[in-house]
N, CA, C, O and the ligand as a Tripos MOL2 file, in Angstrom:
@<TRIPOS>MOLECULE
protein
  217   215    55     0     0
PROTEIN
NO_CHARGES

@<TRIPOS>ATOM
      1 N         -16.0860    6.9490   11.5040 N.3       1 MET1
      2 CA        -15.3130    6.2260   12.5290 C.3       1 MET1
      3 C         -15.9080    6.5160   13.9060 C.2       1 MET1
      4 O         -16.2100    7.6680   14.2140 O.2       1 MET1
      5 N         -16.0730    5.5230   14.7080 N.am      2 PRO2
      6 CA        -16.6980    5.7210   16.0200 C.3       2 PRO2
      7 C         -15.8410    6.5620   16.9610 C.2       2 PRO2
      8 O         -14.6110    6.5240   16.9300 O.2       2 PRO2
      9 N         -16.5270    7.3040   17.7780 N.am      3 LEU3
     10 CA        -15.8440    8.1000   18.7970 C.3       3 LEU3
     11 C         -16.0780    7.4390   20.1480 C.2       3 LEU3
     12 O         -17.2150    7.2620   20.5860 O.2       3 LEU3
     13 N         -14.9890    7.0840   20.7880 N.am      4 TYR4
     14 CA        -15.1060    6.4220   22.0800 C.3       4 TYR4
     15 C         -14.6860    7.3700   23.1940 C.2       4 TYR4
     16 O         -13.7260    8.1300   23.0650 O.2       4 TYR4
     17 N         -15.4230    7.3020   24.2760 N.am      5 GLU5
     18 CA        -15.0870    8.1380   25.4200 C.3       5 GLU5
     19 C         -14.5320    7.2640   26.5360 C.2       5 GLU5
     20 O         -15.0760    6.2150   26.8820 O.2       5 GLU5
     21 N         -13.4410    7.7400   27.0700 N.am      6 PHE6
     22 CA        -12.7960    7.0130   28.1550 C.3       6 PHE6
     23 C         -12.5570    7.9490   29.3340 C.2       6 PHE6
     24 O         -12.5940    9.1730   29.2060 O.2       6 PHE6
     25 N         -12.3150    7.3390   30.4690 N.am      7 PHE7
     26 CA        -11.8960    8.1120   31.6210 C.3       7 PHE7
     27 C         -10.4850    7.6780   31.9630 C.2       7 PHE7
     28 O         -10.2260    6.5060   32.2370 O.2       7 PHE7
     29 N          -9.5770    8.6420   31.9420 N.am      8 CYS8
     30 CA         -8.1870    8.3250   32.2360 C.3       8 CYS8
     31 C          -7.9660    8.3970   33.7460 C.2       8 CYS8
     32 O          -8.1950    9.4270   34.3800 O.2       8 CYS8
     33 N          -7.5210    7.2900   34.2940 N.am      9 GLU9
     34 CA         -7.2890    7.2470   35.7400 C.3       9 GLU9
     35 C          -6.1220    8.1340   36.1410 C.2       9 GLU9
     36 O          -6.0890    8.6880   37.2400 O.2       9 GLU9
     37 N          -5.1740    8.2580   35.2370 N.am     10 LYS10
     38 CA         -3.9710    9.0330   35.5490 C.3      10 LYS10
     39 C          -4.2520   10.5280   35.5210 C.2      10 LYS10
     40 O          -3.8380   11.2780   36.4050 O.2      10 LYS10
     41 N          -4.9770   10.9420   34.4650 N.am     11 CYS11
     42 CA         -5.2930   12.3620   34.3300 C.3      11 CYS11
     43 C          -6.5320   12.7420   35.1310 C.2      11 CYS11
     44 O          -6.7800   13.9200   35.3890 O.2      11 CYS11
     45 N          -7.3000   11.7400   35.5170 N.am     12 GLN12
     46 CA         -8.5610   11.9830   36.2170 C.3      12 GLN12
     47 C          -9.4830   12.8720   35.3890 C.2      12 GLN12
     48 O         -10.0930   13.8120   35.8970 O.2      12 GLN12
     49 N          -9.5670   12.5520   34.1140 N.am     13 LYS13
     50 CA        -10.4350   13.3180   33.2390 C.3      13 LYS13
     51 C         -10.9250   12.4430   32.0980 C.2      13 LYS13
     52 O         -10.3630   11.3900   31.7970 O.2      13 LYS13
     53 N         -11.9870   12.9180   31.4820 N.am     14 GLU14
     54 CA        -12.5370   12.1770   30.3550 C.3      14 GLU14
     55 C         -11.8270   12.5780   29.0810 C.2      14 GLU14
     56 O         -11.5300   13.7500   28.8510 O.2      14 GLU14
     57 N         -11.5620   11.5820   28.2620 N.am     15 VAL15
     58 CA        -10.9360   11.8460   26.9750 C.3      15 VAL15
     59 C         -11.7540   11.1500   25.8940 C.2      15 VAL15
     60 O         -12.3370   10.0890   26.1180 O.2      15 VAL15
     61 N         -11.7830   11.7670   24.7230 N.am     16 ALA16
     62 CA        -12.5020   11.1830   23.6010 C.3      16 ALA16
     63 C         -11.5130   10.7570   22.5380 C.2      16 ALA16
     64 O         -10.6470   11.5290   22.1270 O.2      16 ALA16
     65 N         -11.6510    9.5310   22.1020 N.am     17 LEU17
     66 CA        -10.7290    9.0030   21.0990 C.3      17 LEU17
     67 C         -11.5080    8.4950   19.8940 C.2      17 LEU17
     68 O         -12.5230    7.8130   20.0310 O.2      17 LEU17
     69 N         -11.0210    8.8360   18.7340 N.am     18 THR18
     70 CA        -11.5900    8.2880   17.5130 C.3      18 THR18
     71 C         -10.7070    7.1410   17.0620 C.2      18 THR18
     72 O          -9.5360    7.3310   16.7340 O.2      18 THR18
     73 N         -11.2680    5.9810   17.0500 N.am     19 MET19
     74 CA        -10.4830    4.8240   16.6720 C.3      19 MET19
     75 C         -11.3810    3.7850   16.0210 C.2      19 MET19
     76 O         -12.6020    3.7850   16.1830 O.2      19 MET19
     77 N         -10.7320    2.9070   15.2850 N.am     20 THR20
     78 CA        -11.5060    1.8650   14.6260 C.3      20 THR20
     79 C         -11.9300    0.8140   15.6440 C.2      20 THR20
     80 O         -11.3510    0.6870   16.7230 O.2      20 THR20
     81 N         -12.9520    0.0740   15.2650 N.am     21 ILE21
     82 CA        -13.4310   -0.9870   16.1490 C.3      21 ILE21
     83 C         -12.3250   -2.0050   16.3980 C.2      21 ILE21
     84 O         -12.2180   -2.5890   17.4760 O.2      21 ILE21
     85 N         -11.5180   -2.1960   15.3800 N.am     22 LYS22
     86 CA        -10.4150   -3.1510   15.4950 C.3      22 LYS22
     87 C          -9.4230   -2.7000   16.5710 C.2      22 LYS22
     88 O          -8.9620   -3.4900   17.3950 O.2      22 LYS22
     89 N          -9.1120   -1.4020   16.5300 N.am     23 GLU23
     90 CA         -8.1860   -0.8670   17.5300 C.3      23 GLU23
     91 C          -8.8040   -0.9520   18.9240 C.2      23 GLU23
     92 O          -8.1390   -1.2410   19.9180 O.2      23 GLU23
     93 N         -10.1020   -0.6860   18.9440 N.am     24 ARG24
     94 CA        -10.8250   -0.7180   20.2110 C.3      24 ARG24
     95 C         -10.7620   -2.1170   20.8310 C.2      24 ARG24
     96 O         -10.4740   -2.2850   22.0160 O.2      24 ARG24
     97 N         -11.0410   -3.1030   19.9920 N.am     25 GLU25
     98 CA        -11.0550   -4.4820   20.4740 C.3      25 GLU25
     99 C          -9.6640   -4.9630   20.8470 C.2      25 GLU25
    100 O          -9.4900   -5.8420   21.6910 O.2      25 GLU25
    101 N          -8.6850   -4.3640   20.1970 N.am     26 ALA26
    102 CA         -7.3080   -4.7570   20.4800 C.3      26 ALA26
    103 C          -6.8260   -4.1550   21.8000 C.2      26 ALA26
    104 O          -5.7570   -4.4990   22.3050 O.2      26 ALA26
    105 N          -7.6430   -3.2430   22.3460 N.am     27 GLY27
    106 CA         -7.2830   -2.6320   23.6190 C.3      27 GLY27
    107 C          -6.0850   -1.7180   23.5010 C.2      27 GLY27
    108 O          -5.3030   -1.5680   24.4410 O.2      27 GLY27
    109 N          -5.9490   -1.1110   22.3390 N.am     28 SER28
    110 CA         -4.7820   -0.2610   22.1000 C.3      28 SER28
    111 C          -5.0730    1.2030   22.4160 C.2      28 SER28
    112 O          -4.3570    2.0970   21.9640 O.2      28 SER28
    113 N          -6.1130    1.4380   23.1850 N.am     29 ALA29
    114 CA         -6.4680    2.8100   23.5280 C.3      29 ALA29
    115 C          -5.3910    3.4420   24.3980 C.2      29 ALA29
    116 O          -4.9510    2.8720   25.3960 O.2      29 ALA29
    117 N          -4.9870    4.6240   23.9920 N.am     30 ARG30
    118 CA         -3.9670    5.3460   24.7600 C.3      30 ARG30
    119 C          -4.4890    6.7520   25.0380 C.2      30 ARG30
    120 O          -5.1040    7.3760   24.1730 O.2      30 ARG30
    121 N          -4.2450    7.2330   26.2180 N.am     31 CYS31
    122 CA         -4.6660    8.5780   26.5660 C.3      31 CYS31
    123 C          -3.8640    9.5950   25.7540 C.2      31 CYS31
    124 O          -2.6330    9.5540   25.7500 O.2      31 CYS31
    125 N          -4.5570   10.5120   25.0640 N.am     32 PRO32
    126 CA         -3.8530   11.5180   24.2690 C.3      32 PRO32
    127 C          -3.1120   12.5260   25.1510 C.2      32 PRO32
    128 O          -2.2280   13.2400   24.6780 O.2      32 PRO32
    129 N          -3.4680   12.5780   26.4020 N.am     33 GLU33
    130 CA         -2.8480   13.5420   27.3080 C.3      33 GLU33
    131 C          -1.5390   13.0110   27.8900 C.2      33 GLU33
    132 O          -0.4970   13.6610   27.8080 O.2      33 GLU33
    133 N          -1.6140   11.8230   28.4770 N.am     34 CYS34
    134 CA         -0.4420   11.2830   29.1640 C.3      34 CYS34
    135 C           0.1350   10.0610   28.4600 C.2      34 CYS34
    136 O           1.2250    9.5990   28.7970 O.2      34 CYS34
    137 N          -0.6090    9.5360   27.4710 N.am     35 GLY35
    138 CA         -0.0970    8.3900   26.7350 C.3      35 GLY35
    139 C          -0.2400    7.0860   27.5020 C.2      35 GLY35
    140 O           0.2560    6.0440   27.0740 O.2      35 GLY35
    141 N          -0.9200    7.1520   28.6370 N.am     36 GLY36
    142 CA         -1.0960    5.9510   29.4450 C.3      36 GLY36
    143 C          -2.2160    5.0740   28.9080 C.2      36 GLY36
    144 O          -3.0400    5.5130   28.1050 O.2      36 GLY36
    145 N          -2.2320    3.8510   29.3570 N.am     37 SER37
    146 CA         -3.2410    2.9010   28.8780 C.3      37 SER37
    147 C          -4.2960    2.6060   29.9400 C.2      37 SER37
    148 O          -5.1160    1.7030   29.7730 O.2      37 SER37
    149 N          -4.2710    3.3650   31.0240 N.am     38 GLY38
    150 CA         -5.2460    3.1270   32.0820 C.3      38 GLY38
    151 C          -6.5500    3.8370   31.8070 C.2      38 GLY38
    152 O          -6.9830    4.6990   32.5710 O.2      38 GLY38
    153 N          -7.1670    3.4610   30.7060 N.am     39 LEU39
    154 CA         -8.4140    4.1130   30.3050 C.3      39 LEU39
    155 C          -9.6130    3.2300   30.5990 C.2      39 LEU39
    156 O          -9.6370    2.0430   30.2720 O.2      39 LEU39
    157 N         -10.5890    3.8340   31.2160 N.am     40 GLN40
    158 CA        -11.8300    3.1250   31.4710 C.3      40 GLN40
    159 C         -12.8530    3.5580   30.4320 C.2      40 GLN40
    160 O         -13.1650    4.7440   30.3350 O.2      40 GLN40
    161 N         -13.3780    2.6200   29.6550 N.am     41 PRO41
    162 CA        -14.3670    2.9900   28.6480 C.3      41 PRO41
    163 C         -15.6530    3.4940   29.2830 C.2      41 PRO41
    164 O         -16.1840    2.8860   30.2130 O.2      41 PRO41
    165 N         -16.1380    4.6020   28.7730 N.am     42 LEU42
    166 CA        -17.3840    5.1540   29.2900 C.3      42 LEU42
    167 C         -18.5460    4.6770   28.4360 C.2      42 LEU42
    168 O         -19.3500    3.8440   28.8570 O.2      42 LEU42
    169 N         -18.6180    5.2140   27.2410 N.am     43 MET43
    170 CA        -19.6900    4.8140   26.3440 C.3      43 MET43
    171 C         -19.2730    5.1260   24.9250 C.2      43 MET43
    172 O         -18.4300    5.9890   24.6800 O.2      43 MET43
    173 N         -19.8700    4.4180   24.0060 N.am     44 ALA44
    174 CA        -19.5180    4.6010   22.6060 C.3      44 ALA44
    175 C         -20.5150    5.5350   21.9370 C.2      44 ALA44
    176 O         -21.7270    5.3240   21.9810 O.2      44 ALA44
    177 N         -19.9740    6.5550   21.3260 N.am     45 THR45
    178 CA        -20.8090    7.4820   20.5880 C.3      45 THR45
    179 C         -20.4480    7.3760   19.1100 C.2      45 THR45
    180 O         -19.2770    7.4090   18.7310 O.2      45 THR45
    181 N         -21.4590    7.2510   18.3110 N.am     46 PHE46
    182 CA        -21.1960    7.0760   16.8930 C.3      46 PHE46
    183 C         -21.6180    8.3120   16.1160 C.2      46 PHE46
    184 O         -22.6370    8.9400   16.4070 O.2      46 PHE46
    185 N         -20.8160    8.6380   15.1320 N.am     47 TYR47
    186 CA        -21.1580    9.7580   14.2640 C.3      47 TYR47
    187 C         -22.3480    9.3930   13.3760 C.2      47 TYR47
    188 O         -23.1840   10.2350   13.0470 O.2      47 TYR47
    189 N         -22.3990    8.1490   13.0090 N.am     48 SER48
    190 CA        -23.4700    7.7110   12.1390 C.3      48 SER48
    191 C         -24.8010    7.7330   12.8790 C.2      48 SER48
    192 O         -24.8490    7.8170   14.1060 O.2      48 SER48
    193 N         -25.8460    7.6570   12.1270 N.am     49 LYS49
    194 CA        -27.1810    7.7100   12.7230 C.3      49 LYS49
    195 C         -27.3820    6.5480   13.6820 C.2      49 LYS49
    196 O         -26.9760    5.4160   13.4190 O.2      49 LYS49
    197 N         -28.0010    6.8510   14.7680 N.am     50 THR50
    198 CA        -28.2820    5.7980   15.7360 C.3      50 THR50
    199 C         -29.3260    4.8490   15.1540 C.2      50 THR50
    200 O         -30.3230    5.2640   14.5630 O.2      50 THR50
    201 N         -29.0660    3.6060   15.3400 N.am     51 SER51
    202 CA        -29.9950    2.6170   14.7920 C.3      51 SER51
    203 C         -31.2960    2.6060   15.5820 C.2      51 SER51
    204 O         -31.3110    2.6800   16.8110 O.2      51 SER51
    205 N         -32.3430    2.5150   14.8570 N.am     52 LYS52
    206 CA        -33.6460    2.5030   15.5100 C.3      52 LYS52
    207 C         -33.9260    1.1370   16.1460 C.2      52 LYS52
    208 O         -33.7300    0.0790   15.5460 O.2      52 LYS52
    209 N         -34.3770    1.2210   17.3480 N.am     53 LYS53
    210 CA        -34.7550   -0.0290   18.0060 C.3      53 LYS53
    211 C         -36.2790   -0.1170   18.0370 C.2      53 LYS53
    212 O         -36.9470    0.6200   18.7630 O.2      53 LYS53
    213 N         -36.7870   -0.9930   17.2700 N.am     54 SER54
    214 CA        -38.2390   -1.1000   17.1900 C.3      54 SER54
    215 C         -38.7220   -2.2920   18.0220 C.2      54 SER54
    216 O         -39.9230   -2.5550   18.0860 O.2      54 SER54
    217 ZN         -4.1580   10.4450   30.7520 Zn       55 ZN55
@<TRIPOS>BOND
     1     1     2 1
     2     2     3 1
     3     3     4 2
     4     3     5 am
     5     5     6 1
     6     6     7 1
     7     7     8 2
     8     7     9 am
     9     9    10 1
    10    10    11 1
    11    11    12 2
    12    11    13 am
    13    13    14 1
    14    14    15 1
    15    15    16 2
    16    15    17 am
    17    17    18 1
    18    18    19 1
    19    19    20 2
    20    19    21 am
    21    21    22 1
    22    22    23 1
    23    23    24 2
    24    23    25 am
    25    25    26 1
    26    26    27 1
    27    27    28 2
    28    27    29 am
    29    29    30 1
    30    30    31 1
    31    31    32 2
    32    31    33 am
    33    33    34 1
    34    34    35 1
    35    35    36 2
    36    35    37 am
    37    37    38 1
    38    38    39 1
    39    39    40 2
    40    39    41 am
    41    41    42 1
    42    42    43 1
    43    43    44 2
    44    43    45 am
    45    45    46 1
    46    46    47 1
    47    47    48 2
    48    47    49 am
    49    49    50 1
    50    50    51 1
    51    51    52 2
    52    51    53 am
    53    53    54 1
    54    54    55 1
    55    55    56 2
    56    55    57 am
    57    57    58 1
    58    58    59 1
    59    59    60 2
    60    59    61 am
    61    61    62 1
    62    62    63 1
    63    63    64 2
    64    63    65 am
    65    65    66 1
    66    66    67 1
    67    67    68 2
    68    67    69 am
    69    69    70 1
    70    70    71 1
    71    71    72 2
    72    71    73 am
    73    73    74 1
    74    74    75 1
    75    75    76 2
    76    75    77 am
    77    77    78 1
    78    78    79 1
    79    79    80 2
    80    79    81 am
    81    81    82 1
    82    82    83 1
    83    83    84 2
    84    83    85 am
    85    85    86 1
    86    86    87 1
    87    87    88 2
    88    87    89 am
    89    89    90 1
    90    90    91 1
    91    91    92 2
    92    91    93 am
    93    93    94 1
    94    94    95 1
    95    95    96 2
    96    95    97 am
    97    97    98 1
    98    98    99 1
    99    99   100 2
   100    99   101 am
   101   101   102 1
   102   102   103 1
   103   103   104 2
   104   103   105 am
   105   105   106 1
   106   106   107 1
   107   107   108 2
   108   107   109 am
   109   109   110 1
   110   110   111 1
   111   111   112 2
   112   111   113 am
   113   113   114 1
   114   114   115 1
   115   115   116 2
   116   115   117 am
   117   117   118 1
   118   118   119 1
   119   119   120 2
   120   119   121 am
   121   121   122 1
   122   122   123 1
   123   123   124 2
   124   123   125 am
   125   125   126 1
   126   126   127 1
   127   127   128 2
   128   127   129 am
   129   129   130 1
   130   130   131 1
   131   131   132 2
   132   131   133 am
   133   133   134 1
   134   134   135 1
   135   135   136 2
   136   135   137 am
   137   137   138 1
   138   138   139 1
   139   139   140 2
   140   139   141 am
   141   141   142 1
   142   142   143 1
   143   143   144 2
   144   143   145 am
   145   145   146 1
   146   146   147 1
   147   147   148 2
   148   147   149 am
   149   149   150 1
   150   150   151 1
   151   151   152 2
   152   151   153 am
   153   153   154 1
   154   154   155 1
   155   155   156 2
   156   155   157 am
   157   157   158 1
   158   158   159 1
   159   159   160 2
   160   159   161 am
   161   161   162 1
   162   162   163 1
   163   163   164 2
   164   163   165 am
   165   165   166 1
   166   166   167 1
   167   167   168 2
   168   167   169 am
   169   169   170 1
   170   170   171 1
   171   171   172 2
   172   171   173 am
   173   173   174 1
   174   174   175 1
   175   175   176 2
   176   175   177 am
   177   177   178 1
   178   178   179 1
   179   179   180 2
   180   179   181 am
   181   181   182 1
   182   182   183 1
   183   183   184 2
   184   183   185 am
   185   185   186 1
   186   186   187 1
   187   187   188 2
   188   187   189 am
   189   189   190 1
   190   190   191 1
   191   191   192 2
   192   191   193 am
   193   193   194 1
   194   194   195 1
   195   195   196 2
   196   195   197 am
   197   197   198 1
   198   198   199 1
   199   199   200 2
   200   199   201 am
   201   201   202 1
   202   202   203 1
   203   203   204 2
   204   203   205 am
   205   205   206 1
   206   206   207 1
   207   207   208 2
   208   207   209 am
   209   209   210 1
   210   210   211 1
   211   211   212 2
   212   211   213 am
   213   213   214 1
   214   214   215 1
   215   215   216 2
@<TRIPOS>SUBSTRUCTURE
     1 MET1         2 RESIDUE 1 A MET
     2 PRO2         6 RESIDUE 1 A PRO
     3 LEU3        10 RESIDUE 1 A LEU
     4 TYR4        14 RESIDUE 1 A TYR
     5 GLU5        18 RESIDUE 1 A GLU
     6 PHE6        22 RESIDUE 1 A PHE
     7 PHE7        26 RESIDUE 1 A PHE
     8 CYS8        30 RESIDUE 1 A CYS
     9 GLU9        34 RESIDUE 1 A GLU
    10 LYS10       38 RESIDUE 1 A LYS
    11 CYS11       42 RESIDUE 1 A CYS
    12 GLN12       46 RESIDUE 1 A GLN
    13 LYS13       50 RESIDUE 1 A LYS
    14 GLU14       54 RESIDUE 1 A GLU
    15 VAL15       58 RESIDUE 1 A VAL
    16 ALA16       62 RESIDUE 1 A ALA
    17 LEU17       66 RESIDUE 1 A LEU
    18 THR18       70 RESIDUE 1 A THR
    19 MET19       74 RESIDUE 1 A MET
    20 THR20       78 RESIDUE 1 A THR
    21 ILE21       82 RESIDUE 1 A ILE
    22 LYS22       86 RESIDUE 1 A LYS
    23 GLU23       90 RESIDUE 1 A GLU
    24 ARG24       94 RESIDUE 1 A ARG
    25 GLU25       98 RESIDUE 1 A GLU
    26 ALA26      102 RESIDUE 1 A ALA
    27 GLY27      106 RESIDUE 1 A GLY
    28 SER28      110 RESIDUE 1 A SER
    29 ALA29      114 RESIDUE 1 A ALA
    30 ARG30      118 RESIDUE 1 A ARG
    31 CYS31      122 RESIDUE 1 A CYS
    32 PRO32      126 RESIDUE 1 A PRO
    33 GLU33      130 RESIDUE 1 A GLU
    34 CYS34      134 RESIDUE 1 A CYS
    35 GLY35      138 RESIDUE 1 A GLY
    36 GLY36      142 RESIDUE 1 A GLY
    37 SER37      146 RESIDUE 1 A SER
    38 GLY38      150 RESIDUE 1 A GLY
    39 LEU39      154 RESIDUE 1 A LEU
    40 GLN40      158 RESIDUE 1 A GLN
    41 PRO41      162 RESIDUE 1 A PRO
    42 LEU42      166 RESIDUE 1 A LEU
    43 MET43      170 RESIDUE 1 A MET
    44 ALA44      174 RESIDUE 1 A ALA
    45 THR45      178 RESIDUE 1 A THR
    46 PHE46      182 RESIDUE 1 A PHE
    47 TYR47      186 RESIDUE 1 A TYR
    48 SER48      190 RESIDUE 1 A SER
    49 LYS49      194 RESIDUE 1 A LYS
    50 THR50      198 RESIDUE 1 A THR
    51 SER51      202 RESIDUE 1 A SER
    52 LYS52      206 RESIDUE 1 A LYS
    53 LYS53      210 RESIDUE 1 A LYS
    54 SER54      214 RESIDUE 1 A SER
    55 ZN55       217 GROUP 0 **** ****
């Protein structure tokens, strides 16, 4: 499952969330700290091997 990193505007800190792509696209990301939805996506990090770009 992909790990997404967000920046919570309310907490002023970065949070990492593991969620499905479906949840991600649905915009259902919630800060685990404050439960707020004011999350700015930083970058997507995947547990799986990074695909080679040739
Ligand atoms: Zn927060």
